[in-house]
Backbone of each chain as ProteinMPNN parsed JSONL, in Angstrom:
{"seq_chain_A": "XXXXXXXXXXXXXXXXXXXXXXXXXXXXXXXXXXXXXXXXXXXXXXXXXXXXXXXXXXXXXXXXXXXXXXXXXXXXXXXXXXXXXXXXXXXXXXXXXXXXXXXXXXXXXXXXXXX", "coords_chain_A": {"N_chain_A": [[54.661, 14.128, 67.95], [54.927, 15.767, 64.936], [53.689, 16.125, 61.369], [54.564, 17.878, 59.483], [57.509, 19.152, 58.793], [60.104, 21.581, 60.194], [62.879, 23.469, 59.212], [65.479, 25.762, 60.042], [65.185, 25.285, 63.744], [65.539, 27.511, 65.295], [66.535, 30.647, 64.392], [69.301, 33.275, 64.494], [69.941, 36.298, 63.108], [71.244, 39.28, 60.982], [70.972, 42.101, 60.066], [71.43, 42.722, 57.165], [71.914, 39.792, 56.308], [71.537, 36.953, 54.779], [68.739, 34.548, 54.443], [67.018, 31.204, 55.091], [63.912, 29.762, 55.378], [63.098, 26.418, 56.199], [60.354, 23.851, 54.785], [58.906, 21.062, 55.524], [56.451, 18.063, 54.274], [55.073, 14.871, 53.827], [52.327, 14.1, 53.612], [51.045, 14.274, 51.473], [49.564, 16.704, 50.47], [48.373, 19.327, 49.0], [48.33, 21.785, 49.629], [50.118, 24.596, 50.988], [51.651, 26.581, 53.63], [52.442, 30.411, 55.197], [52.647, 31.354, 58.137], [53.07, 34.123, 59.925], [54.153, 34.834, 63.642], [53.93, 36.803, 66.115], [54.352, 37.289, 69.543], [52.365, 36.188, 72.077], [49.976, 36.667, 70.56], [48.264, 36.021, 67.439], [48.361, 33.745, 64.878], [49.17, 35.127, 61.566], [48.346, 34.907, 58.303], [50.452, 34.987, 55.996], [51.378, 33.655, 53.198], [49.942, 31.878, 50.8], [50.361, 28.586, 49.184], [48.914, 26.653, 46.322], [48.719, 23.73, 44.737], [51.64, 23.917, 44.154], [51.589, 26.914, 43.098], [51.741, 30.053, 44.094], [49.006, 31.311, 45.478], [47.897, 32.764, 47.215], [48.819, 36.147, 48.453], [49.635, 37.846, 51.733], [49.723, 40.862, 51.418], [52.334, 40.963, 51.84], [55.95, 42.014, 52.879], [58.395, 42.668, 50.138], [60.695, 41.858, 51.432], [60.454, 39.192, 52.265], [60.46, 36.277, 50.502], [58.588, 33.634, 49.131], [58.689, 30.28, 48.383], [58.211, 27.423, 46.28], [59.295, 24.181, 45.68], [58.801, 22.196, 45.111], [55.819, 19.34, 45.366], [56.027, 18.922, 48.062], [57.654, 20.598, 49.452], [58.638, 23.98, 51.036], [59.398, 27.168, 51.065], [61.17, 30.021, 52.732], [62.464, 32.524, 52.028], [64.26, 34.901, 53.13], [65.458, 38.341, 53.451], [67.387, 41.704, 53.875], [66.131, 41.861, 56.711], [63.929, 43.137, 59.069], [64.29, 44.3, 62.573], [61.526, 44.123, 63.447], [60.752, 42.141, 62.302], [61.248, 39.859, 63.684], [60.151, 36.803, 64.872], [57.736, 34.266, 65.532], [57.834, 31.771, 62.683], [55.412, 30.284, 60.772], [55.047, 26.966, 59.584], [52.443, 25.36, 57.701], [50.67, 23.03, 56.501], [47.771, 21.736, 54.317], [45.181, 19.354, 52.734], [43.647, 20.022, 49.418], [40.431, 20.996, 49.555], [37.193, 20.439, 47.71], [35.384, 21.428, 49.241], [36.756, 23.415, 50.939], [36.998, 23.145, 53.446], [39.235, 21.649, 55.029], [41.583, 20.689, 57.528], [44.458, 22.398, 58.882], [47.631, 21.44, 59.043], [50.327, 22.332, 61.58], [53.503, 22.882, 61.935], [56.462, 22.79, 63.692], [57.606, 25.445, 63.827], [59.651, 28.253, 63.477], [61.688, 29.732, 65.425], [62.702, 32.726, 64.556], [65.286, 35.699, 64.937], [65.824, 38.842, 64.709], [68.652, 40.727, 64.428]], "CA_chain_A": [[55.625, 14.479, 67.073], [54.525, 16.775, 63.956], [53.822, 15.731, 60.284], [55.48, 18.714, 59.067], [59.045, 19.703, 59.62], [60.721, 23.048, 59.982], [63.937, 23.593, 59.836], [65.735, 25.454, 61.51], [64.14, 25.954, 65.06], [66.174, 28.967, 66.002], [67.881, 31.239, 63.383], [69.907, 34.488, 64.404], [70.316, 37.028, 61.331], [71.72, 40.466, 61.19], [69.285, 43.092, 58.648], [72.607, 42.469, 56.194], [72.06, 38.728, 56.075], [70.408, 36.518, 53.505], [68.729, 33.289, 55.322], [65.827, 30.418, 54.179], [63.536, 28.632, 56.2], [62.464, 25.309, 54.94], [59.275, 23.137, 55.629], [58.7, 19.509, 54.536], [55.848, 17.633, 54.743], [55.213, 14.002, 53.263], [51.125, 13.924, 53.693], [50.396, 14.281, 49.855], [48.789, 17.635, 51.009], [48.771, 20.315, 48.035], [48.26, 23.425, 49.928], [51.365, 24.916, 51.57], [51.215, 28.276, 53.76], [53.729, 30.376, 55.569], [52.295, 31.553, 58.417], [53.849, 34.96, 61.109], [53.399, 34.91, 64.784], [53.919, 37.606, 67.259], [54.313, 37.372, 71.347], [51.312, 36.95, 72.735], [48.918, 37.244, 69.272], [47.417, 35.211, 66.834], [49.517, 33.655, 63.939], [48.399, 35.746, 60.98], [48.553, 34.824, 57.115], [51.614, 35.549, 54.686], [51.512, 33.043, 51.773], [49.49, 30.481, 50.341], [50.349, 27.801, 47.831], [48.241, 25.664, 45.591], [49.846, 22.991, 43.946], [52.555, 24.69, 43.814], [51.703, 28.108, 42.784], [51.698, 31.27, 45.098], [47.951, 31.552, 45.11], [47.783, 34.58, 48.22], [50.274, 36.798, 49.304], [48.771, 39.018, 52.116], [50.968, 42.348, 50.749], [53.803, 40.962, 52.382], [57.41, 42.836, 51.918], [59.219, 42.254, 49.604], [62.376, 41.103, 51.817], [60.163, 37.565, 52.482], [60.25, 35.633, 48.995], [58.689, 32.297, 49.521], [59.174, 29.136, 47.03], [57.435, 25.844, 46.637], [60.128, 23.607, 44.528], [57.54, 20.471, 44.561], [54.537, 19.54, 46.253], [56.415, 18.384, 49.695], [58.641, 21.509, 49.864], [57.964, 24.972, 51.07], [61.043, 27.851, 51.625], [61.156, 31.422, 53.108], [63.923, 33.634, 52.003], [64.828, 36.55, 54.012], [66.692, 39.459, 53.206], [67.237, 42.307, 54.484], [64.947, 42.203, 57.67], [64.411, 44.481, 59.749], [64.497, 43.484, 64.223], [60.29, 44.116, 63.945], [60.467, 41.012, 61.68], [61.394, 38.896, 64.358], [58.478, 36.122, 65.185], [57.996, 32.8, 65.157], [57.585, 31.551, 61.216], [55.042, 28.723, 61.277], [54.521, 26.616, 58.255], [51.219, 24.639, 57.524], [49.813, 22.472, 54.967], [46.441, 21.153, 54.252], [44.403, 18.893, 51.41], [42.081, 21.097, 49.105], [38.724, 19.984, 49.179], [36.077, 21.519, 47.146], [34.313, 22.469, 50.353], [37.45, 24.207, 51.763], [37.18, 22.574, 55.024], [40.501, 20.792, 55.166], [42.321, 21.332, 58.486], [45.767, 23.033, 58.696], [48.678, 20.893, 59.964], [51.039, 23.234, 61.669], [55.3, 22.912, 61.967], [56.888, 23.631, 64.869], [57.94, 26.353, 63.708], [61.193, 28.413, 63.452], [61.738, 31.088, 65.945], [63.966, 34.087, 64.471], [65.667, 36.983, 65.918], [66.812, 39.782, 63.911], [69.723, 41.797, 65.032]], "C_chain_A": [[54.785, 14.885, 65.897], [55.155, 16.394, 62.829], [54.473, 16.771, 59.491], [56.56, 19.426, 59.975], [59.436, 20.728, 59.386], [61.843, 22.653, 60.492], [64.498, 24.938, 59.555], [65.412, 25.86, 62.553], [64.268, 26.873, 65.538], [66.949, 29.736, 64.909], [68.0, 32.95, 64.376], [70.206, 35.251, 63.603], [70.402, 38.302, 61.975], [70.977, 41.11, 59.565], [70.228, 42.91, 57.486], [72.285, 41.081, 55.598], [70.955, 37.899, 55.024], [70.113, 34.997, 54.307], [67.851, 32.698, 54.725], [65.757, 29.738, 54.953], [62.826, 27.617, 55.429], [61.682, 24.249, 55.929], [59.071, 21.98, 54.589], [57.388, 18.95, 54.868], [55.48, 16.409, 53.548], [53.552, 13.182, 53.52], [50.079, 13.801, 52.456], [49.359, 15.893, 49.765], [48.933, 18.835, 49.593], [48.77, 21.792, 48.455], [49.303, 23.511, 51.193], [50.941, 26.185, 52.509], [52.514, 28.671, 54.801], [52.593, 31.493, 57.031], [53.569, 32.937, 59.73], [53.213, 34.823, 62.456], [54.11, 35.236, 65.958], [53.93, 36.991, 68.809], [52.9, 37.184, 71.257], [49.656, 37.175, 71.341], [49.069, 36.187, 68.546], [48.261, 35.036, 65.244], [48.339, 34.159, 62.807], [49.087, 35.551, 59.487], [49.694, 35.868, 56.293], [51.338, 34.659, 53.575], [50.848, 31.84, 51.958], [49.72, 29.752, 49.112], [49.8, 26.976, 47.41], [48.681, 25.387, 44.774], [50.504, 23.692, 43.123], [52.782, 25.717, 43.095], [51.069, 29.057, 44.247], [50.114, 31.444, 44.736], [47.296, 32.65, 45.923], [48.869, 34.97, 48.928], [49.654, 38.504, 50.112], [49.658, 40.26, 52.109], [52.017, 42.084, 51.67], [54.954, 41.741, 51.537], [57.547, 41.516, 51.189], [60.242, 41.61, 49.987], [61.583, 39.462, 51.953], [59.829, 37.312, 50.786], [60.046, 34.41, 49.528], [59.077, 31.475, 48.153], [58.71, 28.16, 47.443], [58.303, 25.139, 45.481], [59.287, 22.583, 44.146], [56.714, 20.839, 45.766], [54.721, 19.167, 47.859], [57.423, 19.295, 50.462], [57.905, 22.877, 49.889], [59.285, 25.84, 52.252], [60.65, 29.261, 52.193], [62.397, 32.055, 53.015], [63.803, 34.722, 52.372], [65.928, 37.318, 54.025], [66.725, 40.956, 53.588], [66.077, 42.669, 55.789], [64.989, 43.299, 58.521], [64.204, 43.757, 61.574], [62.338, 43.708, 63.967], [60.03, 43.045, 63.163], [60.651, 39.794, 62.491], [60.048, 38.005, 65.195], [58.772, 34.792, 65.489], [57.055, 32.018, 63.659], [56.657, 29.921, 61.131], [54.686, 28.114, 59.683], [53.37, 25.743, 58.537], [51.25, 23.916, 56.582], [48.508, 21.555, 55.331], [45.94, 20.201, 53.016], [43.509, 20.405, 50.493], [41.66, 20.292, 48.507], [38.483, 20.998, 48.356], [35.173, 22.278, 48.389], [35.336, 23.572, 51.036], [37.587, 24.011, 53.335], [37.952, 21.442, 55.387], [41.201, 21.66, 56.137], [44.185, 21.513, 58.014], [46.594, 22.013, 59.677], [49.707, 21.522, 60.587], [52.316, 22.418, 62.129], [55.218, 23.188, 63.219], [57.307, 25.03, 65.128], [59.219, 26.88, 63.326], [61.371, 29.776, 63.864], [62.866, 32.052, 65.026], [63.797, 35.232, 64.969], [66.378, 37.618, 64.819], [67.317, 40.648, 64.316], [69.909, 42.894, 64.212]], "O_chain_A": [[53.742, 14.233, 65.847], [56.37, 16.239, 62.707], [55.093, 16.239, 58.57], [56.602, 19.945, 61.091], [59.214, 21.101, 58.234], [62.101, 21.972, 61.485], [63.889, 25.433, 58.607], [65.252, 27.08, 62.53], [63.386, 27.355, 66.249], [68.066, 29.315, 64.608], [67.036, 33.587, 64.802], [71.196, 34.769, 63.052], [69.922, 38.582, 63.073], [70.659, 40.633, 58.476], [69.526, 42.975, 56.477], [72.346, 41.042, 54.369], [69.838, 38.26, 54.654], [71.061, 34.342, 54.738], [67.508, 33.269, 53.689], [66.668, 29.083, 55.461], [62.172, 27.763, 54.396], [61.94, 23.869, 57.071], [59.07, 21.959, 53.358], [57.021, 19.382, 55.961], [55.547, 16.786, 52.378], [53.471, 11.957, 53.609], [48.905, 13.438, 52.394], [48.476, 15.989, 48.913], [50.128, 19.035, 49.378], [49.126, 22.753, 47.773], [49.33, 22.73, 52.144], [49.931, 26.807, 52.179], [53.353, 27.864, 55.201], [51.83, 32.348, 56.58], [54.641, 32.562, 60.204], [51.992, 34.709, 62.567], [54.727, 34.458, 66.685], [53.248, 35.975, 68.939], [52.218, 37.87, 70.496], [48.6, 37.786, 71.508], [49.924, 35.358, 68.858], [48.682, 35.994, 64.597], [47.139, 33.888, 62.861], [50.244, 35.947, 59.344], [49.696, 37.083, 56.098], [50.851, 35.392, 52.714], [50.992, 30.997, 52.844], [49.325, 30.217, 48.043], [50.024, 25.992, 48.114], [49.129, 26.155, 43.923], [50.302, 24.045, 41.961], [53.821, 25.809, 42.442], [50.229, 28.751, 45.093], [49.933, 31.753, 43.558], [46.368, 33.341, 45.503], [49.608, 34.388, 49.722], [49.387, 39.605, 49.63], [50.332, 40.447, 53.122], [52.562, 43.017, 52.261], [55.048, 42.023, 50.342], [57.238, 40.328, 51.287], [60.821, 40.837, 49.224], [62.329, 38.521, 51.683], [59.125, 38.011, 50.057], [60.892, 33.902, 50.263], [59.619, 31.929, 47.145], [58.658, 27.829, 48.628], [58.05, 25.494, 44.329], [59.11, 22.182, 42.996], [56.685, 21.738, 46.606], [53.815, 19.128, 48.691], [57.923, 19.077, 51.566], [56.93, 23.131, 49.182], [59.797, 25.566, 53.337], [59.473, 29.524, 51.947], [63.251, 32.07, 53.901], [63.111, 35.542, 51.77], [67.051, 37.078, 54.47], [65.57, 41.377, 53.523], [65.313, 43.633, 55.747], [65.857, 44.161, 58.657], [63.946, 42.554, 61.61], [61.887, 43.006, 64.872], [58.827, 42.789, 63.222], [60.243, 38.723, 62.042], [59.206, 38.513, 65.936], [59.889, 34.306, 65.668], [55.845, 31.795, 63.672], [57.103, 28.796, 61.355], [54.143, 28.779, 58.801], [53.296, 25.343, 59.699], [52.004, 24.235, 55.663], [48.314, 20.874, 56.338], [46.626, 20.51, 52.042], [42.983, 21.42, 50.949], [41.902, 19.443, 47.65], [39.105, 22.045, 48.179], [34.533, 23.33, 48.398], [34.846, 24.533, 51.631], [38.205, 24.685, 54.159], [37.5, 20.44, 55.942], [41.456, 22.853, 55.969], [44.861, 20.948, 57.155], [46.282, 21.811, 60.851], [50.618, 21.169, 59.838], [52.146, 21.329, 62.677], [54.267, 23.682, 63.825], [57.366, 25.635, 66.198], [60.0, 26.071, 62.827], [61.29, 30.766, 63.137], [64.037, 31.676, 65.093], [62.769, 35.788, 65.354], [67.287, 37.126, 64.151], [66.614, 41.588, 64.685], [70.692, 43.785, 64.542]]}, "seq_chain_B": "XXXXXXXXXXXXXXXXXXXXXXXXXXXXXXXXXXXXXXXXXXXXXXXXXXXXXXXXXXXXXXXXXXXXXXXXXXXXXXXXXXXXXXXXXXXXXXXXXXXXXXXXXXXXXXXXXXX", "coords_chain_B": {"N_chain_B": [[37.604, 41.576, 53.5], [37.777, 38.321, 55.679], [37.263, 38.838, 59.574], [37.777, 37.926, 62.588], [36.223, 37.833, 65.535], [36.889, 37.0, 69.109], [36.036, 36.014, 72.576], [36.525, 35.149, 76.063], [39.313, 36.97, 76.481], [41.156, 36.675, 78.419], [40.791, 33.72, 80.726], [39.85, 32.247, 83.468], [39.386, 29.172, 85.48], [38.065, 26.975, 87.657], [39.344, 23.72, 88.402], [37.725, 21.058, 87.445], [35.135, 22.456, 86.683], [33.737, 24.009, 84.094], [34.384, 25.264, 80.975], [33.812, 27.857, 78.602], [34.398, 29.251, 75.455], [33.807, 32.114, 72.699], [33.205, 32.779, 69.814], [32.905, 35.238, 66.946], [32.103, 36.099, 63.701], [32.958, 37.643, 60.306], [32.162, 36.952, 57.92], [29.946, 36.128, 55.585], [30.201, 34.139, 53.936], [31.979, 32.228, 55.163], [32.839, 29.028, 55.718], [33.895, 27.115, 57.522], [35.055, 26.053, 60.562], [37.271, 25.963, 62.911], [39.178, 24.699, 65.703], [42.201, 25.638, 67.502], [44.239, 24.459, 69.798], [47.025, 25.913, 71.597], [49.958, 25.378, 73.102], [52.87, 26.88, 75.632], [55.055, 27.971, 73.565], [54.403, 25.986, 71.864], [53.904, 24.553, 68.798], [50.55, 25.301, 67.367], [48.031, 23.447, 67.668], [45.37, 21.462, 66.177], [42.189, 21.12, 67.684], [39.079, 20.331, 67.264], [36.93, 20.998, 65.245], [34.484, 22.22, 63.042], [31.804, 22.026, 60.331], [30.305, 24.003, 57.804], [27.073, 23.195, 57.648], [27.111, 21.904, 59.831], [25.397, 21.945, 63.23], [26.267, 21.209, 65.783], [29.182, 19.894, 67.249], [30.937, 17.018, 68.945], [33.481, 15.498, 71.19], [34.767, 13.765, 73.629], [35.361, 15.539, 75.969], [35.443, 18.06, 75.006], [33.433, 20.273, 73.5], [31.737, 21.865, 69.903], [29.644, 24.693, 69.238], [27.937, 25.771, 66.869], [26.282, 28.581, 65.137], [25.01, 30.067, 62.056], [23.405, 31.527, 61.546], [23.751, 33.504, 63.419], [26.443, 33.857, 63.249], [27.969, 32.843, 64.959], [29.843, 30.48, 66.934], [31.041, 28.607, 69.492], [33.507, 27.047, 71.734], [33.213, 24.188, 74.24], [34.484, 23.286, 77.087], [34.516, 20.764, 79.152], [34.504, 19.422, 82.82], [36.933, 20.273, 83.396], [40.581, 19.874, 83.083], [43.921, 20.197, 84.876], [46.048, 20.278, 82.414], [44.679, 21.138, 80.315], [45.644, 23.857, 80.766], [46.025, 26.288, 78.335], [46.588, 28.227, 75.343], [43.554, 29.096, 73.62], [42.322, 28.885, 70.179], [40.456, 30.575, 68.101], [38.997, 29.992, 64.405], [38.253, 30.672, 61.043], [37.42, 30.096, 57.921], [36.702, 30.982, 54.413], [35.702, 29.576, 51.401], [36.757, 30.291, 48.35], [37.375, 29.996, 44.864], [39.597, 27.792, 42.698], [41.479, 27.462, 44.849], [43.633, 27.05, 47.545], [42.796, 28.488, 50.954], [43.511, 30.512, 53.139], [43.549, 30.658, 56.859], [41.677, 32.269, 58.728], [42.335, 33.71, 62.26], [41.242, 34.323, 65.498], [41.705, 36.573, 68.295], [42.659, 34.979, 70.599], [42.253, 33.062, 73.287], [43.477, 32.615, 76.463], [43.423, 30.367, 79.195], [43.209, 29.241, 82.019], [43.345, 26.655, 84.346], [42.227, 27.136, 87.594], [44.333, 24.428, 90.381]], "CA_chain_B": [[38.033, 39.926, 54.155], [37.294, 38.162, 57.211], [37.05, 39.277, 60.834], [36.91, 36.86, 63.747], [36.447, 38.416, 67.15], [37.036, 36.049, 70.388], [36.235, 36.298, 74.06], [37.266, 36.33, 76.595], [40.626, 37.102, 76.238], [41.565, 35.434, 79.44], [39.118, 32.744, 81.555], [40.339, 31.194, 84.694], [38.465, 28.402, 86.106], [38.612, 25.883, 88.793], [39.412, 22.157, 87.93], [36.589, 20.148, 87.362], [34.279, 23.508, 85.79], [33.087, 24.085, 82.735], [35.311, 26.65, 80.126], [33.424, 28.393, 77.412], [35.262, 30.386, 74.763], [33.136, 32.464, 72.082], [34.041, 33.654, 68.684], [31.985, 35.525, 66.182], [32.517, 35.825, 62.133], [31.96, 38.278, 59.676], [32.055, 37.032, 56.27], [28.941, 34.806, 55.679], [30.758, 32.771, 53.349], [32.878, 31.11, 55.868], [32.072, 27.406, 56.049], [34.629, 26.33, 58.137], [35.68, 26.712, 61.81], [38.533, 24.766, 63.924], [39.637, 25.433, 67.248], [43.56, 25.129, 67.495], [45.145, 24.783, 70.985], [48.528, 26.077, 72.007], [50.885, 25.921, 74.558], [53.606, 28.046, 75.432], [56.741, 27.445, 72.856], [54.68, 24.921, 70.602], [52.537, 24.787, 67.649], [49.071, 25.341, 67.38], [47.299, 22.023, 67.475], [43.815, 21.281, 66.306], [41.723, 19.98, 69.126], [37.861, 20.117, 67.119], [36.488, 21.357, 63.707], [33.065, 22.138, 62.479], [31.686, 22.799, 58.762], [29.167, 24.994, 57.949], [25.989, 22.431, 57.657], [26.593, 21.402, 61.268], [24.91, 22.633, 64.107], [27.119, 20.872, 67.069], [29.963, 18.297, 66.962], [31.853, 16.922, 70.675], [34.818, 14.99, 71.15], [35.139, 13.609, 74.406], [35.168, 16.574, 76.905], [35.25, 19.029, 74.122], [32.063, 20.412, 72.085], [31.908, 22.578, 69.549], [28.558, 24.782, 68.367], [27.136, 27.309, 65.342], [24.98, 29.599, 64.606], [25.422, 30.608, 61.08], [22.517, 32.807, 61.309], [23.919, 34.73, 63.958], [27.641, 34.629, 62.745], [28.5, 32.986, 65.918], [30.649, 29.788, 67.251], [31.656, 28.214, 70.77], [34.384, 25.991, 72.607], [32.695, 24.224, 75.245], [35.514, 22.185, 77.365], [34.052, 20.126, 80.335], [35.539, 18.659, 83.666], [38.814, 21.227, 82.944], [41.928, 19.493, 83.751], [45.237, 21.679, 84.681], [46.522, 20.103, 81.249], [44.005, 22.398, 79.561], [45.886, 25.271, 80.57], [46.823, 26.946, 76.972], [45.898, 29.657, 74.639], [42.938, 28.647, 72.689], [42.338, 29.975, 68.778], [39.4, 29.702, 66.832], [39.602, 30.618, 63.347], [37.353, 30.846, 60.368], [37.732, 30.209, 56.522], [35.396, 30.616, 53.526], [36.199, 28.648, 50.161], [36.603, 30.747, 47.251], [38.28, 29.553, 43.769], [39.877, 26.729, 42.919], [42.648, 26.937, 45.526], [43.109, 27.184, 49.062], [41.906, 29.895, 51.082], [44.046, 30.518, 54.673], [42.639, 30.374, 58.26], [41.915, 34.105, 59.469], [42.181, 33.367, 63.695], [40.815, 35.108, 66.609], [42.768, 36.887, 69.392], [43.255, 34.197, 71.407], [41.856, 32.821, 74.71], [44.225, 32.444, 78.037], [42.722, 29.342, 79.758], [43.857, 28.795, 83.09], [42.93, 25.817, 84.681], [43.204, 26.688, 88.728], [44.218, 23.574, 90.783]], "C_chain_B": [[37.729, 39.694, 55.679], [37.939, 38.39, 58.372], [36.731, 38.215, 61.891], [37.212, 37.322, 64.798], [36.35, 37.072, 68.272], [36.536, 36.989, 71.253], [36.2, 35.452, 75.119], [38.437, 36.407, 76.036], [41.676, 36.429, 77.37], [40.394, 34.627, 80.075], [40.146, 31.779, 82.226], [38.865, 30.359, 85.437], [39.099, 27.393, 86.689], [38.352, 24.254, 88.132], [38.399, 21.666, 87.891], [35.472, 21.282, 86.93], [34.702, 23.04, 84.683], [33.893, 25.686, 82.158], [34.203, 26.862, 78.929], [33.942, 29.66, 76.962], [34.196, 30.795, 73.345], [33.809, 33.035, 71.502], [32.711, 34.094, 67.736], [32.744, 36.007, 64.796], [31.852, 37.037, 61.636], [31.904, 38.129, 58.222], [31.187, 35.559, 56.199], [29.226, 33.837, 54.55], [31.682, 31.743, 53.96], [32.003, 30.267, 56.051], [32.81, 26.591, 56.752], [35.423, 26.748, 59.494], [36.463, 25.938, 62.824], [38.853, 25.628, 64.999], [41.391, 24.466, 67.412], [43.969, 25.715, 69.124], [46.633, 25.035, 71.059], [49.067, 26.387, 72.854], [52.17, 26.726, 74.551], [54.934, 27.435, 74.736], [56.319, 26.272, 71.961], [53.84, 25.535, 69.769], [51.117, 24.643, 67.844], [48.676, 23.825, 66.582], [45.884, 21.902, 67.364], [43.363, 20.31, 67.019], [39.784, 19.541, 67.731], [37.404, 21.454, 65.778], [35.178, 21.489, 63.348], [32.839, 22.678, 61.079], [30.112, 23.532, 59.198], [27.261, 24.069, 58.239], [26.585, 21.316, 58.763], [26.18, 22.307, 62.218], [25.969, 22.746, 65.496], [28.132, 19.794, 66.812], [30.702, 18.335, 68.576], [33.025, 15.75, 70.363], [34.975, 14.831, 72.547], [34.687, 14.549, 75.303], [35.154, 18.035, 76.418], [34.17, 18.813, 73.123], [32.305, 21.934, 71.185], [30.324, 23.488, 68.732], [28.416, 26.186, 67.462], [26.392, 27.295, 65.393], [25.098, 30.519, 63.494], [24.718, 31.774, 60.85], [23.036, 33.93, 62.029], [25.59, 35.3, 64.02], [28.447, 34.083, 64.113], [29.059, 31.204, 66.058], [30.884, 29.6, 68.382], [32.281, 26.975, 70.74], [33.34, 26.109, 73.644], [33.904, 23.23, 75.873], [34.586, 21.889, 78.93], [34.758, 19.445, 81.143], [37.242, 18.919, 83.141], [39.906, 20.235, 84.101], [43.441, 20.663, 83.866], [45.933, 21.287, 83.165], [45.503, 20.528, 79.855], [44.076, 23.562, 79.336], [46.732, 25.671, 78.888], [46.125, 28.306, 76.905], [44.929, 28.65, 73.37], [42.689, 29.696, 71.607], [41.394, 29.498, 68.288], [39.957, 30.541, 65.539], [38.407, 30.136, 62.182], [37.855, 30.789, 58.803], [36.632, 30.039, 55.453], [36.479, 30.365, 52.277], [35.762, 29.866, 49.327], [37.673, 30.257, 46.131], [38.145, 28.342, 43.751], [40.964, 26.273, 44.199], [42.479, 26.899, 47.306], [43.159, 28.346, 49.299], [42.897, 29.624, 52.725], [43.112, 30.737, 55.666], [42.642, 31.979, 58.487], [41.913, 33.517, 61.115], [42.067, 34.483, 64.603], [42.294, 35.322, 67.237], [43.464, 36.205, 70.035], [42.606, 34.389, 72.977], [43.068, 32.17, 75.433], [43.429, 31.838, 78.839], [43.536, 28.947, 80.623], [43.097, 28.057, 83.87], [43.67, 26.012, 86.891], [42.643, 25.503, 89.837], [42.809, 23.76, 92.09]], "O_chain_B": [[37.516, 40.507, 56.578], [39.155, 38.202, 58.387], [35.614, 37.717, 62.037], [38.386, 37.318, 65.168], [35.559, 36.174, 67.986], [36.473, 38.209, 71.1], [35.345, 34.645, 74.755], [38.576, 35.827, 74.959], [42.727, 35.83, 77.146], [39.209, 34.915, 79.906], [40.917, 30.929, 81.782], [37.766, 30.801, 85.771], [40.226, 26.95, 86.47], [37.361, 23.825, 87.541], [37.872, 22.109, 88.911], [34.47, 20.583, 86.783], [35.515, 22.196, 84.305], [33.945, 26.784, 82.713], [33.793, 25.843, 78.373], [34.01, 30.732, 77.563], [33.708, 29.79, 72.827], [34.763, 33.703, 71.898], [31.666, 33.444, 67.756], [33.944, 36.275, 64.849], [30.792, 37.517, 62.037], [31.641, 39.042, 57.441], [31.499, 34.419, 56.544], [28.517, 32.859, 54.313], [32.062, 30.695, 53.44], [30.828, 30.399, 56.394], [32.553, 25.387, 56.736], [36.282, 27.63, 59.504], [35.808, 25.212, 63.572], [38.81, 26.85, 65.141], [41.655, 23.263, 67.428], [44.006, 26.872, 69.542], [47.391, 24.239, 70.506], [48.911, 27.439, 73.474], [52.533, 27.231, 73.489], [55.682, 26.604, 75.251], [57.147, 25.585, 71.364], [53.232, 26.602, 69.855], [50.662, 23.752, 68.561], [48.912, 23.34, 65.476], [45.168, 22.192, 68.323], [43.74, 19.143, 67.129], [39.551, 18.352, 67.513], [37.73, 22.64, 65.738], [34.662, 20.373, 63.413], [33.51, 23.611, 60.639], [29.323, 23.598, 60.14], [26.448, 24.531, 59.039], [26.528, 20.099, 58.582], [26.559, 23.473, 62.107], [26.364, 23.755, 66.078], [27.807, 18.82, 66.133], [30.949, 19.351, 69.226], [33.255, 15.292, 69.243], [35.414, 15.884, 73.009], [33.479, 14.465, 75.527], [34.93, 19.008, 77.138], [33.927, 17.902, 72.332], [32.898, 22.907, 71.651], [29.894, 22.968, 67.702], [28.833, 27.336, 67.602], [25.588, 26.394, 65.629], [25.276, 31.708, 63.757], [25.094, 32.765, 60.223], [22.936, 35.085, 61.617], [26.035, 36.361, 64.457], [29.458, 34.699, 64.451], [28.602, 30.537, 65.13], [31.088, 30.729, 68.83], [31.928, 26.013, 70.057], [32.731, 27.11, 74.022], [34.289, 22.349, 75.103], [34.115, 22.79, 79.625], [35.668, 18.773, 80.658], [38.192, 18.238, 82.754], [39.939, 20.033, 85.315], [43.794, 21.588, 83.135], [46.466, 22.293, 82.697], [45.679, 20.219, 78.676], [43.467, 24.302, 78.564], [47.849, 25.294, 78.531], [45.522, 29.064, 77.664], [45.361, 27.835, 72.554], [42.752, 30.914, 71.775], [41.251, 28.31, 67.997], [40.871, 31.364, 65.488], [37.671, 29.205, 62.51], [38.782, 31.552, 58.529], [35.783, 29.152, 55.527], [37.637, 30.77, 52.172], [34.671, 30.413, 49.489], [38.837, 30.127, 46.511], [37.268, 27.67, 44.294], [41.238, 25.109, 44.49], [41.488, 26.761, 48.023], [43.422, 29.243, 48.497], [42.858, 28.532, 53.291], [41.939, 30.99, 55.39], [43.631, 32.705, 58.385], [41.203, 32.512, 61.097], [42.75, 35.499, 64.47], [43.389, 34.797, 67.032], [44.657, 36.434, 70.229], [42.489, 35.421, 73.638], [43.595, 31.185, 74.917], [42.582, 32.558, 79.367], [44.556, 28.343, 80.291], [42.061, 28.607, 84.242], [44.671, 25.54, 87.43], [41.481, 25.344, 90.214], [42.457, 22.789, 92.761]]}, "name": "protein", "num_of_chains": 2, "seq": "XXXXXXXXXXXXXXXXXXXXXXXXXXXXXXXXXXXXXXXXXXXXXXXXXXXXXXXXXXXXXXXXXXXXXXXXXXXXXXXXXXXXXXXXXXXXXXXXXXXXXXXXXXXXXXXXXXXXXXXXXXXXXXXXXXXXXXXXXXXXXXXXXXXXXXXXXXXXXXXXXXXXXXXXXXXXXXXXXXXXXXXXXXXXXXXXXXXXXXXXXXXXXXXXXXXXXXXXXXXXXXXXXXXXXX"}
């Protein structure tokens, strides 16, 4: 069982659709992350939220819009996606320590297909 | 930014033998080095991590070594078992500022345990 819950597990959307991915954790972590993983590739960092504020945006296209409503929730709003955006989207969370050495806990991911 | 190189991309070993996966990193400010195991269709799971003030860490059949001077760290799995078959990712993180920083992953090693 994972302590980071992502919904939905699978999502198929057209290029004109608007959808949202959701992530929830109840470990008291104050950092939350979105990663994108293509088949046979490593996870690639998209966004980092620290204390509910966006602290890192890895030059992600604006068709991906993150939101952190509170310390337990993280959303990723999707609009006008392209077929090449099809991938596994992983949410993760961690503590924020002074040493920067807290492990990331990943959710099971949302497998997104853009048609 | 950080760049993590991982070798080999594929590693096939006989059951019971040892497996070694090697990674190098570029950012001398990196101070945290986790290893993740990802089975097909599943989330990355942390198996072991090491901080920069430690040279070696062991957990049962798994060990990690770190050489900060050479910017090199390795994963060692002894007495391999069929359930060790998976993709293994090394990662590195540097601590900057007051917020969280994302992990940079290596490209992954597909470990195959031959019965």
